[in-house]
C-alpha positions in Angstrom: 25.8 16.3 13.1 21.9 17.2 11.4 19.3 17.4 14.2 16.0 16.1 12.5 12.6 15.9 14.5 10.4 13.4 13.8 6.6 14.1 14.5 3.6 11.5 14.9 0.4 11.5 17.1 0.7 7.8 17.5 2.8 4.9 20.3 5.3 4.0 18.8 5.7 0.6 20.5 2.8 -0.3 18.0 3.8 1.9 14.8 6.2 -0.4 12.5 6.2 2.2 9.5 7.6 5.3 11.9 9.9 2.7 13.7 11.4 2.0 10.5 11.6 5.6 9.6 13.8 5.9 12.8 15.9 3.3 11.8 16.2 4.8 8.6 16.9 8.4 9.8 19.1 7.5 13.1 22.2 6.9 10.0 21.8 10.5 9.3 21.3 12.7 12.4 20.6 12.9 16.7 16.6 12.5 16.4 13.8 13.7 18.4 10.9 12.6 18.1 7.6 13.6 19.4 4.4 10.6 20.2 2.9 9.6 22.7 4.9 6.6 23.8 7.8 4.5 22.6 9.8 1.8 23.5 13.1 2.8 25.7 15.8 1.2 23.3 14.6 3.8 20.4 18.0 5.7 19.3 16.3 9.1 19.9 15.3 11.7 22.5 11.6 11.0 23.2 8.7 14.1 24.0 6.1 12.3 25.3 2.7 14.0 23.9 -0.2 14.5 26.9 -3.0 12.2 26.3 -5.8 13.8 27.5 -9.8 12.7 26.8 -11.5 16.3 25.9 -14.8 16.6 28.1 -18.1 16.9 26.7 -18.0 21.1 26.6 -14.9 20.5 24.1 -15.9 17.9 22.1 -19.0 20.0 21.2 -17.2 23.2 20.5 -14.9 21.0 18.3 -17.7 19.6 16.5 -19.5 23.1 16.0 -16.1 24.2 14.2 -15.5 21.5 12.1 -19.7 21.8 11.1 -18.9 25.7 10.1 -15.6 25.4 8.6 -13.8 27.1 11.4 -10.6 24.6 10.7 -8.1 26.6 12.0 -9.9 27.0 15.5 -10.6 23.2 15.1 -7.1 21.9 14.7 -5.6 23.9 17.8 -8.7 22.2 19.7 -8.0 18.9 18.4 -4.1 19.0 18.4 -2.8 21.9 20.0 -0.7 21.3 22.5 0.7 25.1 23.1 3.9 24.0 25.6 5.0 21.7 22.9 5.5 24.3 19.9 7.1 27.0 22.7 9.6 24.0 23.7 10.0 22.8 20.4 10.8 26.3 18.8 13.2 27.0 21.1 15.6 24.4 19.3 16.7 24.5 15.7 16.2 21.6 13.6 17.2 20.7 9.7 14.7 18.5 8.7 11.1 17.6 10.3 8.9 14.7 9.2 5.3 14.7 9.6 3.5 11.2 10.0 0.2 11.5 8.7 -1.8 14.8 8.0 -2.5 15.9 11.4 1.1 16.6 12.5 1.8 18.5 9.2 0.4 21.8 10.6 2.4 21.3 13.8 5.1 20.8 11.7 5.4 24.2 10.3 4.4 26.2 13.5 8.1 24.4 14.7 10.2 24.1 12.1 11.9 27.3 11.5 12.9 26.9 8.1 14.0 23.7 8.2 12.8 21.3 5.5 10.0 19.3 6.3 9.0 15.8 4.8 5.6 14.5 4.8 5.2 10.9 5.5 1.5 10.4 4.5 0.6 6.7 5.7 -3.2 6.7 4.3 -5.1 8.6 1.6 -6.2 11.3 4.3 -9.3 12.8 2.7 -10.9 9.5 2.1 -9.6 8.1 5.4 -13.0 6.7 6.9 -15.1 7.4 4.1 -17.3 4.3 5.1 -18.4 6.2 8.3 -20.9 9.3 7.7 -20.0 11.1 11.0 -16.2 10.7 9.9 -17.5 12.3 6.3 -20.1 15.4 7.7 -17.2 16.5 10.2 -14.0 15.3 8.7 -13.1 15.0 5.4 -14.0 18.6 5.0 -10.7 19.4 7.6 -8.3 16.9 6.2 -9.3 18.0 2.2 -8.6 21.7 4.1 -5.3 20.8 5.5 -4.4 18.7 2.3 -4.9 21.6 -0.1 -3.3 24.0 2.4 -0.3 22.0 3.7 0.7 19.7 0.7 1.8 22.8 -1.6 4.6 23.8 1.0 6.6 20.2 1.6 10.1 20.0 0.8 9.6 15.9 0.0 6.5 13.6 0.5 6.3 9.8 0.7 3.5 6.9 1.0 3.1 3.8 1.7 1.1 2.5 -2.0 1.2 3.2 -5.8 -2.6 3.8 -5.5 -1.9 6.5 -2.6 0.3 8.0 -4.7 -1.6 8.7 -8.1 -4.7 9.7 -5.9 -2.4 12.2 -4.3 -1.2 13.3 -7.4 -4.4 13.9 -9.3 -6.3 15.9 -6.8 -3.1 17.6 -5.1 -0.5 18.0 -7.8 2.2 16.4 -5.9 4.8 13.5 -6.4 5.2 11.2 -3.3 8.1 8.6 -3.0 6.7 5.4 -2.6 7.8 3.9 0.3 6.7 0.6 1.2 5.6 -1.2 4.6 8.0 -3.8 4.3 9.7 -5.3 7.2 13.2 -5.4 8.3 15.0 -8.4 6.6 14.7 -11.6 9.1 17.0 -14.6 8.1 14.7 -17.6 8.9 13.9 -20.8 7.3 10.0 -21.6 6.7 8.9 -23.6 9.6 8.0 -26.9 8.9 4.7 -28.3 8.6 2.4 -30.0 11.0 0.8 -33.2 10.0 -3.0 -33.0 9.4 -3.1 -28.9 10.5 -2.8 -25.9 8.9 -2.2 -23.0 11.2 -3.7 -19.9 9.8 -2.9 -16.4 11.7 -3.8 -12.7 11.4 -2.5 -10.1 13.3 -3.0 -6.2 13.7 -5.2 -3.4 15.1 -8.8 -4.3 16.2 -11.1 -1.9 14.3 -14.9 -2.5 13.9 -14.2 -0.9 9.9 -11.8 -4.0 8.8 -14.8 -6.5 9.5 -12.4 -9.1 11.6 -15.5 -11.3 12.4 -15.5 -11.9 8.6 -12.2 -13.8 9.0 -13.8 -15.6 12.2 -16.9 -16.6 10.4 -14.4 -18.2 7.5 -13.7 -21.2 10.1 -17.5 -22.3 9.5 -16.7 -23.1 5.6 -13.1 -24.8 6.5 -12.4 -28.2 7.1 -11.0 -30.0 10.3 -7.4 -29.1 8.8 -7.3 -25.4 9.8 -6.7 -23.5 13.4 -6.7 -19.6 13.1 -5.0 -17.3 15.7 -5.7 -13.8 15.7 -2.9 -11.5 17.2 -4.7 -8.0 17.8 -4.8 -4.7 19.9 -6.7 -2.1 20.4 -5.3 1.5 19.3 -4.4 3.7 22.5 -6.3 6.3 21.0 -9.4 4.5 20.2 -12.7 5.6 20.8 -15.2 3.7 22.9 -16.7 1.8 20.1 -13.8 0.9 18.6 -12.3 -0.7 22.4 -16.1 -2.4 22.6 -15.1 -4.0 19.2 -12.5 -6.5 20.8 -14.8 -7.7 23.6 -17.2 -8.0 20.0 -14.5 -10.3 18.9 -13.8 -12.3 22.1 -17.4 -13.1 22.0 -17.3 -14.9 19.1 -13.9 -16.5 19.1 -15.6 -18.2 22.2 -17.7 -20.1 20.2 -15.3 -21.1 17.5 -13.0 -24.2 19.3 -10.4 -24.0 16.3 -10.0 -20.2 16.7 -8.0 -18.4 19.3 -7.1 -14.8 20.5 -4.0 -13.5 21.7 -2.9 -10.4 22.8 -0.3 -8.4 20.5 3.4 -8.2 20.9 5.2 -5.0 19.8 5.8 -4.7 16.1 9.7 -5.3 16.2 8.5 -8.8 17.7 5.9 -9.8 15.2 7.6 -11.8 12.9 9.5 -13.8 15.1 6.1 -13.9 16.6 4.0 -15.9 14.2 7.0 -17.6 12.4 5.5 -21.0 13.6 2.2 -20.6 11.5 1.7 -21.6 8.2 -0.5 -19.1 6.3 -1.0 -15.3 7.0 -4.8 -13.7 6.6 -5.8 -10.9 5.7 -9.7 -10.2 3.9 -10.2 -6.9 3.6 -13.3 -5.4 1.9 -12.7 -2.5 0.1 -15.4 -0.2 2.0 -13.1 3.0 1.7 -10.6 4.2 -0.2 -7.4 3.3 1.4 -8.7 -0.3 2.2 -9.3 -1.0 -2.0 -5.5 0.4 -2.1 -3.8 -1.1 1.2 -0.3 -2.9 1.4 -0.1 -3.1 5.1 2.8 -4.0 7.0 1.1 -7.5 7.9 1.3 -8.0 4.5 5.4 -7.6 4.5 5.5 -9.2 8.0 3.8 -12.5 6.5 6.6 -12.6 3.9 9.3 -12.1 6.5 7.6 -14.8 8.9 8.0 -16.7 5.6 4.3 -17.7 5.5 2.2 -18.5 2.8 -0.3 -15.2 2.0 -4.1 -15.6 1.8 -5.9 -12.5 0.7 -9.2 -11.2 -1.1 -8.6 -9.6 -4.2 -7.2 -6.4 -2.8 -5.3 -4.8 -6.1 -1.8 -4.3 -4.6 -1.5 -7.3 -2.6 -2.8 -9.4 -5.4 -0.7 -8.2 -8.0 3.1 -9.1 -5.3 0.9 -12.8 -4.6 1.1 -13.4 -8.4 4.5 -11.9 -9.2 6.0 -14.0 -6.2 3.7 -16.9 -6.5 3.4 -17.3 -2.5 0.1 -17.3 -1.6 -3.7 -17.2 -3.1 -6.2 -14.7 -4.0 -10.1 -15.3 -3.8 -12.0 -14.0 -5.9 -14.1 -12.3 -3.7 -14.8 -10.1 -0.3 -16.4 -12.9 1.3 -15.5 -15.8 4.5 -17.0 -18.6 2.0 -14.8 -18.0 -1.2 -11.4 -17.3 0.7 -12.5 -20.6 2.5 -13.1 -22.3 -1.0 -9.3 -20.8 -2.3 -7.7 -22.5 1.4 -9.7 -25.7 1.2 -8.1 -26.7 -2.3 -4.7 -26.3 -0.8 -2.5 -29.4 -0.7 0.0 -30.1 1.7 2.8 -29.4 -1.3 1.0 -26.0 -2.2 1.6 -24.5 1.4 5.1 -26.1 1.9 6.2 -24.4 -2.1 4.2 -21.2 -1.5 6.0 -21.1 1.8 9.4 -21.6 0.0 8.1 -18.5 -2.2 7.9 -16.6 0.7 11.7 -17.4 1.5 12.6 -16.5 -2.2 10.5 -13.1 -2.1 12.2 -12.1 1.4 14.7 -10.3 0.7 13.7 -8.3 -2.4 10.6 -7.3 -0.2 12.2 -6.3 2.6 12.9 -2.5 4.0 16.6 -2.7 2.6 15.0 -1.4 -0.8 13.3 1.0 0.9 16.6 2.3 3.2 18.0 3.4 -0.3 14.9 5.4 -1.3 15.1 7.3 1.5 19.0 8.0 1.6 18.1 8.9 -2.5 15.3 11.3 -0.9 17.7 12.8 1.5 20.4 13.7 -0.5 17.8 15.7 -2.2 16.8 17.2 0.6 21.0 18.0 1.7 20.4 16.2 4.7 22.9 13.5 4.8 
């Protein structure tokens, strides 16, 4: 049996992409997962990374190293866990999977000749380019990591065509696109409730996503509409990001047709939102990754048999237009999306939910499973 190591600096209870990766790979070998935390039902040995909050001196030294372009010691300060490296180097693996650029140097520290598969969830060199501090300290760092390590990987995947083209243009690699498509759910569209249209948005409460725009949209919608926000704060979030959820709760308190509820585990999302009518995602393209996003929630909406309403984000808009299960506003503004929603009749929503039902098998994870199987065949892992 093949030995497969998965590296991810995240909590897998809320990482749907890696959860599907685990599902794909579990049929091909024995899994060991290095992560912050994971649900107990995962078919793998879990090695938990200790969460150590750096002190002021450590943060200052790290910032200086990044500023002076001493990237290797900066990486050790940010992500180094010597005991973890020592533990993993006692083991032999056939495949090491690195999720996001931060895990890739670690993968090559412990692979000992094993094949390395890199899964880029984002375009790393422009991840938070809308934030000046990130551009100053981390953009050169992530660019360096890409230039150093991408040429060494045996295979690479990413989430959308936009990211694939950007990586190819700047680093000469050719990733396989494995979308964030959710596992197929055998559901029927939920019936409409007379006089009510139930909107839903779920995901991380991150200031860059400007969720206040979605809340403000309710000021421009007629009385039929109500909105549910199912939000979480990432475990590794900084103080500003944690405070953002409190800010959103304050905004919701003044909106009688909006409710904010806790998030559920990623594998529970589709069933949790199934009793709504329209999935909402209004994301201004403040950085490259947002402009090219094709996120988990989009596919969750489809599997939940919801109509989908978005701003004019190209890859999502293309799929909506191809399959006819939603609407695309003319601009990334609350007013524009509200105008498109107000124009909907009940029959329009029923039709779009039926179109989502037809598209659900096509836009499920099954196609991605076949792509992963082909990739593993090429690496002689199966």
